[in-house]
C-alpha positions in Angstrom: 48.9 44.7 7.4 49.4 41.6 9.4 46.5 39.2 9.8 45.8 37.2 13.2 47.6 34.4 12.2 50.9 36.2 11.8 50.4 38.1 15.1 49.8 35.0 16.8 53.4 33.7 15.5 55.2 36.2 17.4 57.1 34.7 20.5 56.1 37.7 22.8 52.5 37.9 22.0 52.2 41.9 22.3 48.3 42.3 22.6 46.5 45.8 22.6 44.1 46.8 25.0 41.2 46.3 22.6 42.4 42.6 22.4 42.7 42.0 26.1 39.9 39.8 27.1 39.4 36.5 29.2 39.4 33.4 27.8 37.4 31.3 30.5 40.3 28.8 31.0 39.7 27.7 34.6 41.8 29.4 37.2 42.1 26.9 39.9 42.8 23.2 39.7 41.5 23.0 43.2 39.8 26.4 44.4 41.6 28.6 46.5 44.5 26.0 47.0 46.0 25.1 43.4 46.3 27.4 40.9 45.9 26.1 37.3 49.2 27.2 35.7 52.7 28.5 37.2 54.4 27.4 40.7 53.0 26.1 43.9 55.2 25.0 46.7 53.9 22.9 49.5 56.4 23.1 52.2 57.6 21.9 55.6 59.6 20.7 58.0 60.7 17.2 57.9 57.9 14.8 59.2 55.1 17.1 58.8 53.5 14.6 56.0 54.0 17.0 53.2 54.8 14.0 50.5 52.0 12.3 51.8 49.7 15.4 51.3 51.1 16.2 48.2 50.6 12.5 46.5 46.9 12.6 48.1 46.6 15.7 46.4 47.9 14.4 42.7 45.8 11.4 42.9 43.1 13.4 43.6 43.6 15.4 40.5 44.1 12.2 38.4 40.9 10.4 39.6 38.7 13.9 39.2 37.9 13.3 43.1 37.0 16.1 46.0 40.5 17.4 47.7 39.1 17.8 51.4 35.7 18.4 50.2 36.7 20.9 47.5 35.7 20.2 43.9 38.9 19.3 41.6 39.3 20.1 37.7 40.6 16.6 36.8 44.0 16.5 35.1 47.3 14.4 34.3 49.8 14.5 36.6 53.3 13.5 36.9 55.0 12.7 40.2 58.6 13.2 40.5 59.7 11.0 43.4 63.3 12.4 43.6 63.5 11.4 47.6 62.1 8.7 47.6 62.6 7.1 44.4 61.4 3.7 43.7 60.3 3.4 47.3 57.9 6.0 46.8 55.6 3.2 44.9 54.1 1.6 47.7 52.6 5.0 48.9 51.2 5.5 45.3 49.8 2.2 45.4 47.8 2.5 49.2 47.0 6.1 48.5 45.3 4.8 45.1 43.7 1.7 46.8 42.3 3.9 50.0 40.9 6.5 47.3 39.4 4.0 44.9 40.7 5.5 42.0 40.9 3.1 38.8 44.4 2.2 37.6 43.6 3.8 34.2 43.7 7.2 35.8 46.0 10.0 34.1 49.0 9.5 36.9 52.8 8.6 35.9 55.6 8.1 38.7 58.9 9.2 37.9 61.4 7.0 40.7 64.5 8.6 39.3 65.6 12.1 40.3 66.6 14.4 37.3 68.6 17.3 37.7 67.2 20.5 36.8 70.4 22.5 37.9 72.4 25.1 35.8 73.6 23.5 32.6 71.9 20.5 33.0 69.6 19.0 30.0 67.5 16.9 32.3 64.6 18.7 31.5 64.8 18.1 28.0 65.5 14.5 28.5 62.2 14.4 30.7 60.3 16.5 28.4 60.9 13.6 25.3 60.4 10.8 27.5 57.1 12.4 28.3 56.3 12.9 24.6 57.3 9.4 23.9 55.1 7.9 26.2 52.1 10.3 25.5 52.5 11.4 29.2 49.6 14.5 29.3 50.3 16.0 32.7 49.2 19.6 33.2 50.7 19.3 36.4 54.2 18.2 37.6 55.0 17.5 41.0 58.8 17.7 42.1 59.2 15.6 45.4 61.4 17.3 46.4 63.0 20.8 45.2 66.4 20.1 46.6 66.8 16.2 45.2 66.6 17.8 41.7 69.4 20.5 42.1 72.0 18.5 41.0 74.6 19.6 44.1 73.5 23.2 43.5 73.3 25.7 46.2 69.3 26.7 47.0 70.6 29.2 48.8 72.3 31.0 45.9 69.9 33.5 43.4 72.1 32.4 40.5 71.2 28.5 41.2 67.7 28.6 42.2 67.1 30.9 39.4 68.7 28.2 37.1 66.4 25.5 38.5 63.2 27.6 38.1 64.0 28.3 34.6 64.9 24.8 33.8 61.7 23.7 35.5 59.5 26.3 33.5 60.9 24.8 30.3 60.0 21.3 31.0 56.5 22.6 31.5 56.6 24.6 28.5 58.1 21.8 26.2 55.4 19.4 27.4 53.1 22.2 25.9 50.2 21.9 28.2 50.5 25.1 30.2 50.2 23.6 33.5 51.3 23.8 37.0 54.5 22.8 38.7 53.6 21.8 42.7 57.1 21.7 44.4 57.5 20.0 47.5 60.3 22.0 49.5 61.5 22.2 53.1 61.6 25.0 55.8 64.6 26.3 57.5 65.4 25.5 61.0 63.0 28.4 62.1 59.8 27.6 60.6 58.6 31.4 61.0 61.3 32.3 58.3 59.3 30.3 55.5 60.6 28.4 53.2 64.7 27.4 52.9 66.6 28.5 50.6 67.1 31.7 48.3 64.0 34.2 48.6 63.8 34.3 44.7 62.2 30.9 45.2 59.2 33.0 47.2 59.3 35.6 44.8 58.2 33.2 41.8 55.5 31.2 43.6 51.9 32.0 42.7 50.8 30.2 46.0 52.4 28.6 49.2 51.2 25.9 51.3 52.9 25.3 55.1 52.5 21.6 56.2 53.0 21.2 60.2 52.7 18.6 62.6 51.1 19.3 65.8 50.7 17.9 69.1 48.5 14.7 68.9 49.6 13.6 65.6 47.5 16.2 63.7 49.0 17.7 60.0 47.8 20.9 59.7 48.2 22.7 56.4 47.8 26.9 55.8 47.9 29.0 52.8 50.4 31.0 53.3 50.7 32.9 50.1 47.8 32.8 47.2 48.1 35.6 44.1 44.6 36.8 43.0 42.9 34.9 46.1 42.7 34.6 49.9 45.3 33.0 52.1 45.2 31.6 55.4 42.9 28.9 54.2 43.7 26.3 57.0 42.7 22.3 56.8 43.9 19.5 59.0 44.5 15.7 58.3 46.0 12.5 60.0 48.1 10.0 58.6 47.1 6.5 59.2 48.8 3.3 58.7 47.8 1.3 55.4 48.5 -1.9 53.6 49.6 -1.6 49.8 48.9 -4.7 47.7 50.3 -5.6 44.4 51.0 -8.7 42.6 50.7 -11.1 45.6 53.1 -8.8 47.7 52.0 -6.0 50.8 53.9 -3.3 52.2 52.9 -0.8 54.8 52.9 2.9 54.6 50.8 5.5 55.7 47.9 7.4 53.9 46.2 10.7 54.4 42.7 10.9 56.2 40.9 14.3 56.2 40.3 15.8 59.4 38.9 19.4 58.7 38.0 21.2 55.3 39.8 24.2 54.3 38.6 27.5 56.5 39.6 30.8 57.2 39.3 29.1 60.9 42.1 28.6 62.9 43.3 24.5 63.7 41.8 24.5 67.4 38.4 26.0 65.9 38.6 23.6 63.3 39.2 20.7 65.5 36.2 21.9 68.0 34.1 21.4 64.9 35.4 18.1 64.2 32.7 15.2 64.6 33.0 12.9 67.3 31.3 9.4 68.2 28.8 8.3 66.1 28.7 11.2 63.9 32.7 10.5 63.3 32.0 7.0 62.2 29.0 7.9 60.0 31.6 10.1 58.0 34.0 7.3 57.8 31.3 5.0 56.3 30.5 7.7 54.0 33.9 7.7 52.9 33.8 4.2 52.4 30.7 4.2 50.2 32.2 6.9 48.4 35.0 4.8 47.5 33.5 1.9 46.9 30.2 3.0 44.7 30.5 6.6 44.4 29.5 7.7 40.9 29.9 11.3 39.7 26.4 12.8 38.7 25.2 14.6 35.7 26.5 18.2 35.8 24.0 20.6 37.8 23.9 23.4 39.8 23.5 22.0 43.0 26.6 19.4 43.2 30.2 20.5 42.7 31.6 19.5 39.3 33.3 16.1 39.5 32.2 15.2 42.7 31.4 11.5 43.5 27.9 11.4 45.5 26.3 8.0 47.1 22.6 7.9 47.6 21.4 8.3 50.9 20.0 5.1 51.0 23.7 3.9 50.2 25.5 5.8 52.8 22.5 3.9 55.2 22.9 0.7 54.4 27.0 1.0 55.1 26.3 2.7 58.3 23.8 -0.3 59.3 26.2 -3.0 57.8 29.2 -1.3 59.7 27.8 -0.9 63.2 27.0 2.5 63.7 23.8 2.0 66.2 24.9 0.0 69.9 22.6 -3.0 68.7 20.5 -4.6 65.7 16.9 -2.8 66.7 15.8 -1.1 63.8 14.3 1.9 65.7 17.8 2.4 67.8 19.8 2.4 64.3 17.1 4.7 62.7 17.6 7.7 65.4 21.4 6.9 65.5 22.0 7.8 61.8 19.6 10.6 61.9 21.5 12.1 64.7 24.8 11.4 63.0 23.5 12.9 59.6 21.9 16.1 60.9 25.3 16.7 63.0 27.5 16.3 60.0 24.8 18.5 58.0 24.9 21.0 61.0 28.8 21.2 60.8 28.8 21.4 57.0 30.8 18.3 56.1 28.5 16.8 54.2 26.0 17.9 51.8 22.6 16.4 50.3 20.4 17.1 47.6 17.7 15.3 47.0 18.8 12.1 47.5 22.6 12.6 46.7 25.3 12.6 49.5 28.9 13.9 49.2 31.6 15.5 51.3 31.2 19.2 51.5 34.0 22.1 52.0 31.6 24.7 51.7 28.2 26.0 53.1 25.5 23.0 52.7 23.1 23.6 49.9 19.6 23.3 50.5 18.3 19.7 51.7 15.4 18.3 49.9 13.4 15.4 50.8 15.5 14.0 53.8 
């Protein structure tokens, strides 16, 4: 009779009903947006901001920072910049600096496009390089799908199936049972979904469409999510930023969140977006979290891996950055209170005792504020 050790050595791991149990592994890296395994696509037309959003998501994962207010399971990320190549470096530097992520975060850039098509063995060469450099990436980002197909036809089922197979082999060779995030294009008609063979759609576990609306607002909508809700929508803007490294500067853009993931429409979300002093206070909280934010000990009140600052730190950033119209202490006190209460009402900020953080979910009770 076979023992457990012998059974687990079998390739297909046939399991009887009595042995089918939950293993407790996280289902999502980002709840409701990025599953912990399988294939997710982030797709949209040119200029939609999908690559900027993919990079922002990747660095939040590597740094263990909240993504649009949602808690993130920190993990290593390998980003294949097949479309922008070495020019992608300035985006990485600017985004890392804007997010305040330590340079030692588990993030690796691949600036040379591999060929994952047909009979190509680039997936083996890349896996070998990852092992040699001790790359522990649970998430592999491919930007973009078409630039890693080596001239194969993404409209042909056989070519797309070969690409999917090679990408899957790369993940298995690394041995971390992770997720692939593929940046992809739409066709001429956005309503028809992703460009190319429908076999890609059939293979995905999640799909997020990114579009650019009038006024420069970029909107991301979950179009497909296995074992969870779809139709979640959030929005962002791209703002100019300067990447600084080794005494050299370069201009690019970084993602600035506008609304958090919600079932509401973009117009409804925009109506909920803060204005005036509340918008300024939210921006100053963002700065404080990047500069002095820390992840507190695990608790039932603050999401895991979420940076917080104290209420006093947030208040001081608002005071120094000029939230109020003048320096009168009473004027500032009232302005800060109104801004804080407005953000709490909109569920954009949460407070527990004296800890403050961005919130993408209903507020926890407010104590001692």
